C-alpha positions as CSV (number, residue, x, y, z in Angstrom):
1,M,65.7,-5.1,-53.9
2,S,68.3,-6.9,-51.8
3,R,67.8,-10.6,-50.3
4,K,68.0,-9.6,-46.9
5,R,65.0,-6.9,-47.4
6,I,62.8,-9.3,-48.9
7,I,63.0,-12.2,-46.4
8,T,62.7,-9.2,-43.3
9,L,59.1,-8.3,-45.2
10,S,58.1,-11.9,-45.6
11,V,59.1,-12.3,-42.1
12,A,57.1,-9.4,-40.8
13,V,53.6,-10.2,-43.2
14,F,53.8,-14.1,-41.6
15,I,54.1,-12.1,-38.1
16,I,51.3,-9.7,-38.8
17,A,49.1,-12.6,-40.1
18,G,49.8,-14.7,-37.2
19,L,48.7,-12.1,-35.2
20,T,45.5,-11.4,-36.4
21,S,44.7,-15.2,-36.9
22,I,45.0,-15.6,-32.8
23,K,43.0,-12.5,-32.7
24,L,40.3,-13.9,-34.6
25,L,40.5,-17.3,-32.6
26,N,40.6,-15.8,-29.3
27,E,37.4,-13.6,-30.2
28,A,35.5,-16.2,-31.7
29,H,36.3,-18.4,-28.5
30,G,34.9,-15.2,-26.3
31,D,32.1,-15.3,-28.3
32,V,31.3,-19.1,-27.5
33,A,32.2,-18.5,-23.9
34,N,29.6,-15.4,-23.8
35,N,27.0,-17.6,-25.3
36,A,27.6,-20.3,-23.4
37,Y,27.5,-18.0,-20.2
38,S,24.1,-16.0,-21.4
39,N,22.5,-19.5,-21.5
40,V,22.7,-20.1,-17.7
41,I,19.7,-18.0,-16.3
42,P,20.7,-16.8,-12.8
43,V,17.6,-17.5,-10.3
44,S,16.9,-17.8,-6.6
45,G,15.2,-20.4,-4.4
46,F,14.4,-22.3,-1.5
47,I,14.3,-25.6,-0.2
48,L,10.6,-27.1,0.3
49,E,9.7,-28.1,4.0
50,T,6.4,-28.6,5.6
51,Q,5.0,-25.9,7.3
52,P,1.1,-25.1,9.1
53,F,-1.1,-23.7,7.0
54,A,-4.2,-22.0,7.9
55,T,-7.1,-22.6,5.4
56,V,-9.2,-19.6,4.8
57,I,-12.1,-19.7,2.6
58,E,-13.5,-16.8,1.0
59,E,-17.1,-15.6,-0.3
60,S,-19.2,-12.4,-0.6
61,G,-22.8,-12.0,0.4
62,T,-25.2,-9.4,1.4
63,L,-25.8,-8.6,5.3
64,E,-29.3,-9.4,6.4
65,G,-31.0,-8.6,10.0
66,R,-31.4,-11.7,12.1
67,H,-34.9,-11.5,11.3
68,E,-36.8,-9.9,8.9
69,A,-40.4,-9.3,8.3
70,I,-43.4,-7.7,6.2
71,L,-46.1,-7.1,8.9
72,S,-49.8,-7.3,7.0
73,A,-53.1,-6.4,8.6
74,E,-54.9,-9.4,10.1
75,T,-58.4,-7.9,9.4
76,G,-59.6,-5.1,7.3
77,G,-60.9,-1.4,8.0
78,Q,-59.7,1.9,8.1
79,I,-56.6,3.1,9.4
80,E,-57.0,5.6,12.5
81,Q,-53.4,5.9,14.1
82,I,-50.0,5.1,12.7
83,L,-48.0,5.1,15.9
84,V,-44.2,4.8,14.4
85,E,-42.0,6.1,11.6
86,V,-39.3,4.7,9.7
87,G,-36.0,4.4,11.6
88,D,-38.0,4.0,15.1
89,V,-36.7,1.2,17.2
90,V,-39.8,-1.0,18.7
91,R,-40.1,-3.7,21.0
92,K,-41.7,-7.2,20.9
93,G,-45.6,-6.2,21.3
94,Q,-45.3,-2.6,20.7
95,P,-48.3,-1.2,19.1
96,L,-47.5,0.0,15.3
97,L,-50.8,0.9,13.7
98,K,-54.8,0.8,15.0
99,L,-57.5,0.3,12.6
100,D,-61.0,1.9,13.5
101,D,-62.0,-0.9,16.1
102,A,-65.3,0.7,17.4
103,I,-67.6,-1.8,16.1
104,L,-65.2,-4.8,16.8
105,E,-64.8,-3.6,19.9
106,L,-68.8,-4.0,20.5
107,E,-69.1,-7.3,19.2
108,S,-66.0,-8.2,21.5
109,E,-68.4,-6.9,24.2
110,R,-71.4,-8.6,23.4
111,A,-69.4,-11.8,22.8
112,L,-68.1,-11.7,26.6
113,I,-71.6,-11.1,27.7
114,A,-73.0,-14.0,26.1
115,F,-70.1,-16.0,27.3
116,D,-71.0,-15.1,30.9
117,K,-74.3,-16.2,30.4
118,A,-73.8,-19.3,29.1
119,K,-71.2,-20.0,32.6
120,L,-74.1,-18.9,34.6
121,D,-76.8,-21.0,32.7
122,F,-74.1,-24.0,32.7
123,D,-73.7,-23.8,36.6
124,R,-77.3,-23.9,37.4
125,V,-77.7,-27.1,35.1
126,E,-74.4,-28.9,36.3
127,K,-75.9,-28.2,39.9
128,L,-79.6,-29.6,38.6
129,Y,-77.9,-32.8,37.1
130,N,-75.5,-33.5,40.4
131,E,-78.9,-33.6,42.2
132,K,-80.4,-35.7,39.5
133,S,-83.0,-33.3,38.3
134,I,-82.0,-33.2,35.1
135,S,-81.4,-35.7,32.5
136,Q,-78.1,-36.3,30.8
137,S,-78.8,-34.7,27.6
138,D,-79.8,-31.3,29.2
139,Y,-76.5,-31.5,30.8
140,E,-74.5,-32.1,27.6
141,G,-76.6,-29.1,25.8
142,A,-75.8,-26.8,28.4
143,R,-72.2,-27.9,28.0
144,L,-71.9,-27.3,24.8
145,S,-73.7,-24.1,24.7
146,L,-71.1,-23.1,26.9
147,K,-68.2,-24.2,24.6
148,A,-69.6,-22.5,21.9
149,A,-70.0,-19.5,23.5
150,E,-66.6,-19.4,24.7
151,V,-65.5,-19.6,21.1
152,Q,-67.3,-16.6,19.6
153,Y,-65.7,-14.7,22.4
154,R,-62.2,-15.8,21.7
155,Y,-63.0,-15.0,18.0
156,A,-64.5,-12.0,18.5
157,K,-61.8,-11.1,20.8
158,K,-59.3,-11.9,18.5
159,M,-61.0,-9.7,15.7
160,Y,-60.5,-6.9,17.8
161,D,-57.2,-7.4,19.2
162,D,-56.2,-8.0,15.5
163,A,-57.4,-4.2,14.4
164,T,-53.8,-3.3,16.2
165,I,-50.5,-4.2,14.5
166,R,-47.7,-4.9,16.9
167,A,-44.2,-5.4,16.8
168,P,-43.3,-9.4,16.6
169,F,-40.0,-9.1,17.6
170,N,-37.6,-6.4,19.0
171,G,-36.5,-4.6,15.8
172,T,-36.3,-1.2,13.4
173,I,-38.7,0.1,11.3
174,T,-37.3,0.1,7.6
175,A,-40.8,0.6,5.6
176,K,-44.2,2.3,6.1
177,L,-46.2,1.0,3.4
178,T,-49.7,3.0,4.1
179,E,-50.9,6.0,6.0
180,V,-53.7,7.4,8.1
181,G,-57.0,7.2,6.7
182,Q,-56.6,4.6,4.2
183,M,-58.6,1.4,4.0
184,I,-56.8,-1.6,4.3
185,D,-57.6,-5.2,3.6
186,R,-57.0,-8.5,5.7
187,G,-53.3,-9.1,4.4
188,Q,-52.1,-6.1,3.1
189,P,-48.9,-5.3,4.0
190,A,-48.1,-2.3,6.0
191,F,-44.5,-2.1,7.5
192,Q,-41.4,-3.7,7.1
193,I,-39.3,-4.7,10.3
194,V,-35.9,-5.5,10.6
195,D,-33.9,-7.1,13.7
196,V,-30.5,-5.9,13.5
197,E,-29.3,-6.6,17.2
198,Q,-27.4,-9.6,15.4
199,L,-27.0,-9.6,11.4
200,K,-27.0,-12.7,9.3
201,M,-25.0,-13.4,6.1
202,Q,-25.1,-16.4,3.8
203,V,-22.9,-17.4,1.4
204,T,-22.4,-20.3,-0.9
205,V,-19.7,-22.4,-0.6
206,S,-18.4,-24.7,-3.0
207,E,-18.6,-29.1,-2.4
208,T,-14.7,-29.0,-2.4
209,D,-14.7,-26.6,0.3
210,V,-17.8,-27.2,2.5
211,H,-16.4,-30.2,4.3
212,L,-14.2,-28.0,5.9
213,L,-16.8,-26.1,7.8
214,M,-18.7,-26.9,10.8
215,P,-21.1,-24.5,13.0
216,G,-19.1,-22.6,15.5
217,A,-16.3,-21.5,13.2
218,T,-15.0,-18.5,13.2
219,A,-15.1,-15.9,10.6
220,M,-14.2,-12.0,9.6
221,I,-16.5,-10.1,7.4
222,Y,-15.2,-7.3,5.6
223,V,-17.8,-4.5,5.1
224,Q,-16.2,-2.1,2.0
225,A,-18.8,0.7,2.7
226,L,-17.5,1.1,6.1
227,N,-13.6,-0.1,5.6
228,D,-13.9,-2.1,8.4
229,S,-13.8,-5.8,9.6
230,F,-16.0,-7.7,12.2
231,P,-16.1,-10.8,14.1
232,A,-18.5,-13.8,12.7
233,V,-19.2,-16.9,13.3
234,V,-20.8,-19.7,11.4
235,T,-24.2,-20.8,12.8
236,S,-25.4,-23.1,9.9
237,V,-23.7,-25.1,7.0
238,G,-26.1,-26.7,4.5
239,S,-26.7,-30.4,4.0
240,R,-27.9,-30.2,0.5
241,A,-26.3,-28.5,-2.3
242,T,-27.8,-25.6,-3.9
243,Q,-30.6,-26.6,-6.7
244,G,-28.5,-26.2,-9.9
245,A,-25.3,-25.9,-8.6
246,R,-22.5,-27.7,-6.7
247,T,-22.3,-24.9,-3.8
248,F,-24.0,-25.4,-0.2
249,P,-25.5,-22.3,1.7
250,V,-23.6,-21.1,4.9
251,E,-24.9,-18.6,7.3
252,L,-22.9,-16.7,9.6
253,T,-23.9,-14.3,12.3
254,L,-22.5,-11.1,13.7
255,D,-23.4,-8.8,16.2
256,A,-24.8,-5.6,15.7
257,A,-22.0,-2.5,15.5
258,D,-22.0,1.2,14.7
259,G,-23.0,1.5,10.6
260,L,-23.8,-1.8,9.9
261,K,-26.8,-2.1,8.1
262,S,-29.0,-4.8,6.5
263,G,-28.3,-4.7,2.7
264,M,-24.6,-3.6,2.7
265,F,-22.5,-5.9,0.5
266,A,-19.5,-7.8,2.8
267,R,-16.8,-10.1,2.2
268,A,-16.5,-13.0,4.7
269,Y,-13.2,-14.7,5.2
270,I,-14.0,-18.0,7.4
271,A,-11.2,-19.9,9.2
272,A,-11.6,-23.7,7.6
273,G,-8.7,-25.3,10.1
274,V,-5.1,-25.7,10.1
275,D,-3.1,-28.4,7.9
276,S,0.2,-29.0,10.1
277,T,1.7,-30.7,7.1
278,S,1.1,-28.2,4.2
279,L,3.7,-27.4,1.6
280,I,3.9,-23.8,1.4
281,V,5.3,-21.8,-1.6
282,P,5.4,-17.9,-2.3
283,R,2.5,-16.9,-4.5
284,A,5.6,-15.7,-6.6
285,A,6.4,-18.9,-7.3
286,T,3.3,-20.1,-8.9
287,L,2.9,-19.6,-12.4
288,P,-0.4,-19.8,-14.8
289,D,0.4,-22.4,-17.8
290,V,-2.7,-23.0,-20.0
291,G,-5.4,-23.7,-17.5
292,R,-3.1,-25.1,-15.0
293,T,-0.9,-23.9,-12.2
294,V,2.9,-24.7,-12.2
295,V,6.2,-24.2,-10.5
296,F,9.8,-24.7,-11.4
297,R,12.2,-26.7,-9.6
298,T,15.7,-27.7,-9.9
299,K,16.6,-30.8,-11.3
300,N,20.4,-31.7,-11.7
301,G,21.2,-28.2,-12.5
302,K,18.3,-27.8,-14.9
303,A,14.7,-26.2,-14.6
304,D,12.0,-28.7,-14.0
305,K,8.6,-27.6,-14.7
306,V,5.6,-29.5,-12.4
307,A,2.0,-28.9,-12.3
308,V,0.5,-28.4,-9.1
309,R,-3.0,-28.3,-7.2
310,V,-3.8,-24.9,-5.5
311,R,-5.3,-26.3,-2.3
312,G,-5.7,-22.8,-0.6
313,M,-4.5,-19.5,-0.4
314,A,-3.7,-16.8,2.5
315,G,-2.0,-13.3,1.8
316,D,1.3,-14.9,-0.1
317,Q,1.4,-17.9,0.9
318,V,0.0,-20.7,-1.2
319,S,-0.4,-24.4,-0.3
320,V,0.0,-26.6,-3.0
321,E,0.3,-30.5,-3.6
322,G,2.3,-31.9,-6.5
323,I,5.7,-31.6,-4.9
324,A,7.7,-32.9,-2.6
325,V,9.6,-32.3,0.6
326,G,13.0,-31.3,0.0
327,D,12.4,-30.1,-3.6
328,T,14.3,-26.8,-4.6
329,I,11.7,-24.3,-5.6
330,I,12.6,-21.1,-7.6
331,V,10.8,-18.0,-6.6
332,T,12.6,-15.4,-8.6
333,G,13.5,-15.8,-12.3
334,N,11.1,-18.2,-13.0
335,Q,9.3,-16.2,-15.7
336,L,12.5,-16.5,-17.8
337,L,12.4,-20.4,-17.6
338,S,11.4,-23.2,-19.9
339,Q,11.3,-27.0,-19.4
340,G,15.4,-28.1,-19.1
341,S,16.7,-24.1,-18.8
342,E,20.3,-24.3,-17.4
343,L,20.4,-22.9,-13.9
344,S,22.6,-20.5,-11.8
345,L,20.8,-21.2,-8.3
346,T,21.0,-19.1,-5.1
347,L,19.5,-20.4,-2.0
348,Q,17.3,-17.7,-0.2
């Protein structure tokens, strides 16, 4: 092989080696660049400002009639008539049940006769006393006899009246607990009556929220069985915690409506005021983190994880404490972040 050919081959080998080295260096540089780029996480967020936030307290409970009562007999006897059935709407004072009251009626009439006679006797004695024809002692005796006769008559009249059970308020008969012909004792339950012209609902509110509520606060009550909501108002706020719990009883009332019945399960959403200086973030910006709630904000181009306290929620909005006006809060991409992650931020 000639010298010239040897030199030519050597140059070719050198060139090929050089090109290979350059290619390897470029590939290595590209890998470094790609790795560096892949460490930057694209996210989007917004700059935090104050805005009004309506605090809503959400609690559940059971609807009840404004008044509910178990009606019992005030005297004993045999049931002669039942004048209503379950589901009947009754008015205050309306008769519901009558016992066999013939003997009680006679006792009442006899007591009335004795009372009338005592009044006539007292009138005669009083006339004689004014004429100074009888002593003070005789006069007082006649007056006390009249009073005793009056008490006896009132007692007999009440026993007779008690043989009829009457509605104590306007309402609906929801249960009948006896039948015609049965013997009933004094105090034995006979009916259940519920006033549903208005309904009430009692819920328990935590000690951290109860200070936000006052009688007159508005609310909406959602009844799942009807898939409908009804306006309500707070009528009382308990001043003492429920025994054994750090909650307070709160009562709401709402007007009767088609389909609403005592005993239905419901959920109350109570308006607890508006804070005009709240810090509001979307629910998506908050993340659970070992028993606490955190958000990520940007700091010098990196992710900064901050623990926050949730003050309230309304739909997709969350009122929080622990961050400041002007912070840039990350909303999308935050689930990929950890403390100090490098960011590529797009403002919403």
